[in-house]
Biotite code that builds the C-alpha atoms (Angstrom):
import biotite.structure as struc

atoms = struc.array([
    struc.Atom([30.886, -55.352, -64.390], chain_id="A", res_id=1, res_name="ALA", atom_name="CA", element="C"),
    struc.Atom([27.112, -55.117, -63.992], chain_id="A", res_id=2, res_name="ARG", atom_name="CA", element="C"),
    struc.Atom([26.674, -54.318, -67.678], chain_id="A", res_id=3, res_name="GLU", atom_name="CA", element="C"),
    struc.Atom([28.980, -57.153, -68.739], chain_id="A", res_id=4, res_name="ALA", atom_name="CA", element="C"),
    struc.Atom([27.091, -59.578, -66.499], chain_id="A", res_id=5, res_name="ALA", atom_name="CA", element="C"),
    struc.Atom([23.784, -58.305, -67.863], chain_id="A", res_id=6, res_name="LYS", atom_name="CA", element="C"),
    struc.Atom([24.921, -58.824, -71.450], chain_id="A", res_id=7, res_name="ALA", atom_name="CA", element="C"),
    struc.Atom([26.531, -62.219, -70.904], chain_id="A", res_id=8, res_name="SER", atom_name="CA", element="C"),
    struc.Atom([24.018, -63.872, -68.579], chain_id="A", res_id=9, res_name="ARG", atom_name="CA", element="C"),
    struc.Atom([20.975, -61.633, -68.219], chain_id="A", res_id=10, res_name="GLY", atom_name="CA", element="C"),
    struc.Atom([22.032, -60.347, -64.802], chain_id="A", res_id=11, res_name="TYR", atom_name="CA", element="C"),
    struc.Atom([19.589, -57.932, -63.119], chain_id="A", res_id=12, res_name="ASN", atom_name="CA", element="C"),
    struc.Atom([21.250, -55.601, -60.607], chain_id="A", res_id=13, res_name="SER", atom_name="CA", element="C"),
    struc.Atom([18.019, -54.127, -59.241], chain_id="A", res_id=14, res_name="GLU", atom_name="CA", element="C"),
    struc.Atom([16.515, -57.552, -58.572], chain_id="A", res_id=15, res_name="ALA", atom_name="CA", element="C"),
    struc.Atom([19.727, -58.709, -56.918], chain_id="A", res_id=16, res_name="THR", atom_name="CA", element="C"),
    struc.Atom([19.881, -55.640, -54.679], chain_id="A", res_id=17, res_name="GLN", atom_name="CA", element="C"),
    struc.Atom([16.250, -56.217, -53.672], chain_id="A", res_id=18, res_name="GLN", atom_name="CA", element="C"),
    struc.Atom([16.881, -59.903, -52.852], chain_id="A", res_id=19, res_name="ARG", atom_name="CA", element="C"),
    struc.Atom([19.975, -58.975, -50.851], chain_id="A", res_id=20, res_name="LEU", atom_name="CA", element="C"),
    struc.Atom([17.993, -56.438, -48.819], chain_id="A", res_id=21, res_name="GLU", atom_name="CA", element="C"),
    struc.Atom([15.164, -58.910, -48.172], chain_id="A", res_id=22, res_name="GLU", atom_name="CA", element="C"),
    struc.Atom([17.596, -61.613, -47.064], chain_id="A", res_id=23, res_name="THR", atom_name="CA", element="C"),
    struc.Atom([19.466, -59.179, -44.829], chain_id="A", res_id=24, res_name="PHE", atom_name="CA", element="C"),
    struc.Atom([16.228, -58.032, -43.175], chain_id="A", res_id=25, res_name="ARG", atom_name="CA", element="C"),
    struc.Atom([15.121, -61.626, -42.547], chain_id="A", res_id=26, res_name="GLN", atom_name="CA", element="C"),
    struc.Atom([18.420, -62.606, -40.973], chain_id="A", res_id=27, res_name="ARG", atom_name="CA", element="C"),
    struc.Atom([19.062, -59.382, -39.058], chain_id="A", res_id=28, res_name="MET", atom_name="CA", element="C"),
    struc.Atom([15.732, -58.848, -37.319], chain_id="A", res_id=29, res_name="GLY", atom_name="CA", element="C"),
    struc.Atom([14.311, -56.351, -39.791], chain_id="A", res_id=30, res_name="GLY", atom_name="CA", element="C"),
    struc.Atom([17.384, -54.114, -40.014], chain_id="A", res_id=31, res_name="LYS", atom_name="CA", element="C"),
    struc.Atom([18.118, -52.533, -43.391], chain_id="A", res_id=32, res_name="VAL", atom_name="CA", element="C"),
    struc.Atom([21.633, -53.016, -44.797], chain_id="A", res_id=33, res_name="PRO", atom_name="CA", element="C"),
    struc.Atom([23.857, -50.040, -45.535], chain_id="A", res_id=34, res_name="HIS", atom_name="CA", element="C"),
    struc.Atom([24.199, -49.410, -49.266], chain_id="A", res_id=35, res_name="GLN", atom_name="CA", element="C"),
    struc.Atom([27.904, -50.283, -49.130], chain_id="A", res_id=36, res_name="TRP", atom_name="CA", element="C"),
    struc.Atom([27.030, -53.688, -47.668], chain_id="A", res_id=37, res_name="GLN", atom_name="CA", element="C"),
    struc.Atom([24.647, -54.423, -50.527], chain_id="A", res_id=38, res_name="ALA", atom_name="CA", element="C"),
    struc.Atom([27.174, -53.112, -53.072], chain_id="A", res_id=39, res_name="ASP", atom_name="CA", element="C"),
    struc.Atom([30.005, -55.283, -51.744], chain_id="A", res_id=40, res_name="VAL", atom_name="CA", element="C"),
    struc.Atom([27.740, -58.346, -51.648], chain_id="A", res_id=41, res_name="SER", atom_name="CA", element="C"),
    struc.Atom([26.616, -57.707, -55.207], chain_id="A", res_id=42, res_name="GLU", atom_name="CA", element="C"),
    struc.Atom([30.196, -57.163, -56.395], chain_id="A", res_id=43, res_name="ALA", atom_name="CA", element="C"),
    struc.Atom([31.196, -60.539, -54.982], chain_id="A", res_id=44, res_name="LEU", atom_name="CA", element="C"),
    struc.Atom([28.231, -62.211, -56.672], chain_id="A", res_id=45, res_name="LEU", atom_name="CA", element="C"),
    struc.Atom([29.116, -60.595, -60.022], chain_id="A", res_id=46, res_name="VAL", atom_name="CA", element="C"),
    struc.Atom([32.716, -61.712, -59.664], chain_id="A", res_id=47, res_name="GLY", atom_name="CA", element="C"),
    struc.Atom([34.534, -58.555, -58.594], chain_id="A", res_id=48, res_name="LEU", atom_name="CA", element="C"),
    struc.Atom([36.942, -58.602, -55.698], chain_id="A", res_id=49, res_name="ASP", atom_name="CA", element="C"),
    struc.Atom([37.097, -54.827, -55.267], chain_id="A", res_id=50, res_name="TRP", atom_name="CA", element="C"),
    struc.Atom([34.605, -51.957, -55.429], chain_id="A", res_id=51, res_name="VAL", atom_name="CA", element="C"),
    struc.Atom([35.742, -48.446, -56.365], chain_id="A", res_id=52, res_name="HIS", atom_name="CA", element="C"),
    struc.Atom([33.625, -45.365, -55.945], chain_id="A", res_id=53, res_name="GLU", atom_name="CA", element="C"),
    struc.Atom([34.928, -42.038, -57.204], chain_id="A", res_id=54, res_name="ASP", atom_name="CA", element="C"),
    struc.Atom([34.850, -39.490, -54.416], chain_id="A", res_id=55, res_name="LEU", atom_name="CA", element="C"),
])
């Protein structure tokens, strides 16, 4: 989905992850989000409703 979003609208995953972390820190007293929290937030922004990670 990230690649499709990048191709269709110039989406930048790294920049989005960085903005999500900065926003989280500002709103949560400096705490750093777990990676899964950033991934789920990004997935929702890209338009996915489910995240799958191969174990």
